[in-house]
C-alpha positions as CSV (number, residue, x, y, z in Angstrom):
1,M,-31.8,-110.2,-89.3
2,L,-29.2,-112.3,-91.2
3,Y,-27.2,-114.8,-89.1
4,F,-23.5,-115.3,-89.8
5,E,-22.4,-115.3,-86.2
6,N,-21.3,-118.9,-86.1
7,D,-21.6,-122.3,-87.9
8,Y,-24.1,-123.8,-85.5
9,C,-27.0,-121.4,-85.7
10,E,-29.3,-124.0,-87.2
11,G,-30.5,-127.3,-85.7
12,A,-29.5,-130.4,-87.6
13,H,-29.5,-131.8,-91.1
14,E,-32.9,-133.1,-92.1
15,A,-31.6,-136.7,-92.7
16,I,-30.5,-136.8,-89.0
17,L,-33.9,-135.5,-87.8
18,K,-35.7,-138.1,-90.0
19,R,-33.5,-140.9,-88.6
20,L,-34.1,-139.8,-85.1
21,M,-37.8,-139.9,-85.6
22,E,-37.7,-143.3,-87.3
23,T,-35.8,-144.8,-84.4
24,N,-37.4,-142.8,-81.6
25,M,-39.4,-145.6,-80.0
26,E,-36.8,-148.4,-80.4
27,K,-35.6,-149.6,-77.0
28,V,-31.8,-149.9,-76.7
29,P,-29.1,-149.9,-74.0
30,G,-27.8,-146.5,-72.7
31,Y,-24.4,-144.8,-72.5
32,G,-23.4,-145.6,-76.1
33,Q,-23.7,-149.3,-75.8
34,D,-26.3,-149.6,-78.5
35,P,-26.4,-150.8,-82.1
36,F,-26.5,-147.3,-83.6
37,C,-23.3,-146.3,-81.9
38,D,-21.7,-149.6,-82.9
39,Q,-22.6,-149.0,-86.5
40,A,-21.4,-145.4,-86.5
41,K,-18.0,-146.5,-84.9
42,E,-17.4,-149.0,-87.6
43,K,-18.2,-146.5,-90.4
44,I,-15.9,-143.9,-88.8
45,K,-13.0,-146.4,-88.4
46,E,-13.4,-147.4,-92.1
47,A,-13.4,-143.8,-93.3
48,C,-10.3,-143.1,-91.2
49,G,-8.5,-146.3,-92.3
50,C,-7.9,-147.5,-88.8
51,P,-9.9,-150.7,-88.3
52,D,-8.2,-151.4,-85.0
53,G,-8.8,-147.9,-83.6
54,E,-11.3,-146.9,-80.9
55,V,-14.1,-144.4,-81.2
56,Y,-16.0,-142.6,-78.5
57,F,-18.9,-140.1,-78.7
58,L,-18.9,-137.0,-76.4
59,V,-21.4,-134.2,-76.1
60,G,-19.5,-131.1,-77.2
61,G,-16.2,-129.6,-78.2
62,T,-15.0,-128.1,-74.9
63,Q,-15.9,-131.3,-73.1
64,T,-14.0,-133.3,-75.7
65,N,-10.9,-131.2,-75.5
66,A,-10.9,-131.3,-71.7
67,V,-11.5,-135.0,-71.4
68,V,-9.0,-136.0,-74.0
69,I,-6.3,-133.8,-72.6
70,A,-6.9,-134.8,-69.0
71,S,-7.0,-138.5,-69.8
72,V,-3.7,-138.5,-71.7
73,L,-1.6,-136.2,-69.5
74,N,0.1,-137.1,-66.2
75,R,-0.7,-134.7,-63.3
76,Y,2.6,-132.8,-63.8
77,E,2.2,-132.3,-67.5
78,G,0.7,-129.5,-69.7
79,V,-0.4,-129.3,-73.3
80,L,1.4,-127.2,-76.0
81,S,-0.9,-125.1,-78.2
82,A,-0.7,-122.1,-80.5
83,V,-1.3,-119.0,-78.4
84,T,-4.4,-118.5,-80.5
85,G,-5.5,-122.1,-80.0
86,H,-9.1,-122.8,-78.9
87,V,-8.0,-124.5,-75.7
88,N,-5.9,-121.4,-74.8
89,A,-8.1,-118.6,-75.9
90,H,-11.8,-119.6,-76.0
91,E,-12.5,-122.3,-73.4
92,A,-12.8,-120.3,-70.2
93,G,-9.8,-122.1,-68.7
94,A,-11.4,-125.6,-69.1
95,I,-8.0,-127.2,-69.5
96,E,-6.5,-125.5,-66.5
97,F,-9.7,-126.5,-64.5
98,T,-8.7,-130.2,-65.1
99,G,-5.3,-129.4,-63.5
100,H,-3.2,-129.0,-66.6
101,K,-1.5,-125.9,-67.9
102,V,-1.8,-124.8,-71.5
103,L,1.7,-124.0,-72.8
104,P,1.5,-121.4,-75.6
105,L,3.5,-121.6,-78.8
106,P,4.1,-118.9,-81.4
107,Q,1.5,-118.9,-84.2
108,D,1.4,-118.0,-87.9
109,N,-2.1,-117.6,-89.2
110,G,-3.3,-119.7,-86.4
111,K,-0.8,-122.6,-87.0
112,I,2.2,-123.8,-85.1
113,S,5.3,-124.9,-86.9
114,A,7.5,-128.0,-86.4
115,A,10.5,-125.7,-86.0
116,D,9.0,-123.7,-83.2
117,L,7.7,-126.9,-81.5
118,K,11.2,-128.5,-81.6
119,D,12.8,-125.3,-80.4
120,Y,10.5,-125.2,-77.4
121,L,11.2,-128.8,-76.5
122,Q,15.0,-128.5,-77.0
123,T,15.0,-125.3,-74.9
124,Y,12.9,-127.0,-72.2
125,Y,15.1,-130.1,-71.8
126,A,18.3,-128.0,-72.0
127,D,17.2,-126.2,-68.9
128,G,18.9,-127.9,-65.9
129,S,15.8,-127.0,-63.8
130,Y,13.2,-128.5,-66.0
131,D,12.1,-130.9,-63.2
132,H,10.7,-127.7,-61.5
133,M,8.7,-126.8,-64.6
134,V,5.5,-128.1,-66.2
135,F,6.4,-130.9,-68.5
136,P,5.2,-130.6,-72.1
137,G,3.1,-133.8,-72.3
138,M,1.0,-133.3,-75.4
139,V,0.7,-131.1,-78.6
140,Y,-2.7,-129.7,-79.5
141,I,-3.5,-128.4,-82.9
142,S,-6.8,-127.7,-84.7
143,H,-7.7,-128.2,-88.3
144,P,-9.1,-125.8,-89.4
145,T,-7.5,-123.4,-86.9
146,E,-9.2,-120.6,-85.0
147,Y,-8.5,-118.5,-88.1
148,G,-10.0,-121.0,-90.6
149,T,-6.5,-121.9,-91.9
150,L,-5.3,-125.4,-92.7
151,Y,-2.2,-127.5,-92.2
152,T,-0.7,-129.0,-95.3
153,K,0.1,-132.7,-95.3
154,Q,3.8,-132.0,-95.0
155,E,3.3,-129.6,-92.1
156,L,1.2,-132.2,-90.3
157,A,3.9,-134.9,-91.0
158,D,6.7,-132.6,-89.7
159,I,4.8,-131.8,-86.5
160,S,4.0,-135.5,-86.0
161,S,7.7,-136.3,-86.5
162,V,8.8,-134.0,-83.7
163,C,6.1,-135.4,-81.4
164,R,7.3,-138.9,-82.1
165,E,10.9,-137.9,-81.6
166,Y,10.1,-136.6,-78.1
167,E,7.5,-139.3,-77.4
168,I,4.6,-137.0,-76.8
169,P,1.1,-137.5,-78.3
170,L,-0.3,-135.2,-81.0
171,F,-4.0,-134.3,-80.6
172,L,-6.0,-132.7,-83.4
173,D,-9.2,-130.7,-82.6
174,G,-11.6,-131.3,-85.5
175,A,-14.6,-129.3,-84.4
176,R,-14.8,-128.0,-88.0
177,L,-13.1,-130.9,-89.6
178,G,-15.7,-131.4,-92.3
179,Y,-15.0,-127.9,-93.7
180,G,-11.3,-128.5,-93.6
181,L,-11.5,-131.8,-95.5
182,V,-13.5,-130.4,-98.4
183,A,-11.6,-127.1,-98.8
184,E,-8.6,-126.8,-101.1
185,T,-6.2,-129.2,-99.2
186,D,-4.0,-132.2,-99.6
187,V,-4.9,-133.6,-96.1
188,T,-7.4,-136.5,-95.9
189,L,-9.1,-138.1,-93.0
190,K,-6.7,-141.1,-93.3
191,D,-3.7,-138.7,-93.2
192,I,-5.0,-137.3,-89.9
193,A,-5.4,-140.8,-88.5
194,N,-1.9,-141.7,-89.6
195,Y,-0.1,-138.6,-88.2
196,T,-2.0,-138.1,-84.9
197,D,-2.5,-140.1,-81.8
198,V,-6.0,-138.8,-81.2
199,F,-8.4,-136.5,-83.0
200,Y,-12.0,-135.8,-83.1
201,I,-14.6,-135.4,-85.9
202,G,-16.9,-132.5,-85.2
203,G,-20.6,-132.9,-85.4
204,T,-22.0,-129.9,-83.6
205,K,-20.7,-127.5,-86.2
206,V,-21.2,-129.8,-89.2
207,G,-24.8,-130.9,-89.4
208,A,-25.5,-132.6,-86.0
209,L,-27.6,-131.3,-83.2
210,C,-24.7,-131.9,-80.9
211,G,-21.8,-134.3,-80.4
212,E,-18.2,-135.1,-81.4
213,A,-16.6,-138.4,-82.3
214,V,-13.2,-139.0,-80.7
215,V,-10.9,-141.3,-82.6
216,F,-7.9,-143.0,-81.2
217,P,-6.2,-144.6,-84.3
218,K,-4.5,-147.2,-82.2
219,K,-5.6,-147.4,-78.6
220,A,-7.4,-145.2,-76.1
221,P,-6.0,-144.5,-72.6
222,K,-7.0,-146.9,-69.9
223,H,-10.5,-146.3,-68.6
224,F,-11.2,-143.5,-71.1
225,F,-14.9,-144.3,-70.9
226,T,-14.9,-143.7,-67.2
227,M,-13.1,-140.4,-67.7
228,I,-15.8,-139.3,-70.1
229,K,-18.4,-140.1,-67.4
230,Q,-16.5,-138.5,-64.6
231,Q,-16.2,-135.2,-66.5
232,G,-19.8,-135.0,-67.5
233,A,-19.4,-135.6,-71.2
234,L,-21.3,-138.9,-71.5
235,L,-24.9,-139.0,-72.6
236,A,-27.2,-141.6,-70.9
237,K,-29.1,-141.7,-74.2
238,G,-25.9,-142.3,-76.2
239,R,-28.1,-143.4,-79.1
240,L,-28.7,-139.7,-79.9
241,L,-25.0,-139.3,-80.8
242,G,-24.7,-142.7,-82.5
243,I,-27.7,-142.2,-84.8
244,Q,-26.3,-138.8,-85.8
245,F,-22.9,-140.0,-86.7
246,D,-24.2,-143.1,-88.3
247,T,-26.3,-140.9,-90.6
248,L,-23.4,-138.5,-91.2
249,F,-21.1,-141.3,-92.2
250,T,-23.6,-143.0,-94.5
251,G,-23.2,-142.3,-98.2
252,N,-20.5,-139.6,-97.6
253,L,-23.1,-137.2,-96.2
254,Y,-20.6,-135.6,-93.8
255,L,-18.4,-134.4,-96.6
256,E,-21.2,-133.6,-99.0
257,I,-23.0,-131.2,-96.6
258,S,-19.7,-129.6,-95.7
259,K,-19.2,-128.4,-99.3
260,N,-22.0,-125.9,-98.9
261,A,-20.1,-124.0,-96.3
262,I,-17.1,-123.6,-98.6
263,E,-19.2,-122.7,-101.6
264,T,-21.2,-120.0,-99.8
265,A,-18.1,-118.6,-98.2
266,A,-16.3,-118.4,-101.5
267,K,-19.2,-116.4,-103.0
268,L,-19.1,-114.0,-100.0
269,K,-15.3,-113.6,-100.2
270,A,-15.4,-112.8,-103.9
271,A,-18.1,-110.1,-103.3
272,L,-16.1,-108.6,-100.3
273,K,-13.0,-108.5,-102.5
274,E,-14.9,-106.9,-105.3
275,K,-16.3,-104.2,-103.0
276,G,-12.9,-103.4,-101.7
277,Y,-13.2,-104.8,-98.1
278,E,-9.9,-105.5,-96.3
279,F,-9.3,-109.1,-95.1
280,F,-7.5,-109.7,-91.8
281,I,-6.4,-113.1,-92.9
282,N,-6.8,-115.3,-95.9
283,S,-8.9,-118.2,-94.7
284,P,-9.6,-121.1,-97.2
285,T,-12.5,-122.5,-95.2
286,N,-15.9,-121.2,-93.9
287,Q,-14.6,-118.4,-91.6
288,I,-14.1,-115.0,-93.1
289,F,-12.3,-112.3,-91.2
290,V,-12.8,-108.7,-92.3
291,I,-11.5,-105.4,-91.0
292,L,-14.3,-102.8,-90.5
293,E,-14.3,-99.2,-89.5
294,N,-16.1,-99.1,-86.1
295,K,-19.0,-97.0,-87.2
296,K,-19.6,-99.3,-90.2
297,M,-19.5,-102.3,-87.9
298,E,-22.2,-100.8,-85.7
299,E,-24.4,-100.0,-88.6
300,L,-23.9,-103.5,-90.0
301,G,-24.8,-105.0,-86.6
302,E,-28.3,-103.6,-86.9
303,K,-29.1,-106.0,-89.8
304,V,-26.5,-108.8,-89.5
305,K,-25.3,-111.1,-86.8
306,F,-21.5,-111.6,-86.9
307,S,-18.7,-112.3,-84.4
308,F,-16.5,-109.7,-82.9
309,W,-13.0,-111.1,-83.2
310,E,-10.4,-108.6,-82.0
311,K,-9.6,-105.0,-82.0
312,Y,-7.5,-103.9,-85.0
313,D,-6.7,-100.3,-84.0
314,E,-8.5,-97.4,-82.4
315,N,-10.9,-97.0,-85.3
316,H,-11.2,-100.5,-86.7
317,T,-12.3,-104.0,-85.6
318,V,-11.8,-107.4,-87.0
319,I,-15.1,-109.3,-87.4
320,R,-15.9,-112.8,-88.5
321,F,-18.6,-114.1,-90.9
322,A,-19.2,-117.8,-90.6
323,T,-21.0,-120.0,-93.1
324,S,-22.2,-123.5,-92.5
325,W,-23.6,-126.7,-94.0
326,A,-27.0,-125.0,-93.9
327,T,-26.2,-121.4,-95.2
328,K,-28.4,-120.5,-98.1
329,M,-27.1,-118.7,-101.2
330,E,-30.0,-116.3,-101.0
331,D,-28.8,-115.2,-97.5
332,I,-25.3,-114.6,-99.0
333,A,-26.9,-112.5,-101.7
334,A,-28.9,-110.5,-99.1
335,L,-25.7,-109.9,-97.1
336,I,-23.8,-108.8,-100.2
337,D,-26.6,-106.3,-100.9
338,I,-26.3,-104.8,-97.4
339,L,-22.5,-104.6,-97.7
């Protein structure tokens, strides 16, 4: 069976496992108050170009989204997101569980636009009854998006400008950020730190066993650490996350291993195109969305693990192949032969 179901099928990069073993018997404080976490935080702030920022390590993506959003919003506020955004579509109502509504925006290839965002805000505040409605208190985007697409630097700047005009924070979900940074893009890590109020660097899907690094380029909300603890996203053995991110941000490893996902995806996309397969969307990163006839999908599922994405019509389904930092070219070749 070939596995292209997601980008976290494998465990962790061998450099991380080696470092975990080397440090295994060292005794350090818990809850991220250890030298490994301190070193990782400094390396991340340097890479992001925000020396005065604050970095926190959380256990996973859904927990990170829920904690960040709940910590920033007032109890009467909601978060604006693309209707296809992860917090709206794939987190089992985690945001609503914290008491905050997700306010959906139109999407184009998974992205929101500054124009649609401004139109929403203008319409909201033009309503004389807006005090009776959920206040838009934050904007959520992901890079890459749920469809593997990327914001340009100008798009990011435009969205940030609208957020600052209305004095609402911009939050960027970077669960797959490594793959976004090494694809064909003009957006850098420093750009993201410049245009957002908070973002996170995904580890779970980019070489780590688990964990995400939340970055506040300027200042975190009051008692953010306590919010992490309260919502179950804090590891007692915080060293496990610190060691992983310290390793990923040593010698540019995070970006170097991310390139493999883009290279293997590019080879698969080229073969699919040559064989005449129809793409649902043009994704420049590691997620490939293909429209398959239902019978063909069932046959393929006997040999290959992939993700069901959405129904296309009565006879066709959109499926997703995902590559990762660990995908082997020989597995790509084997998949191409099956296709």
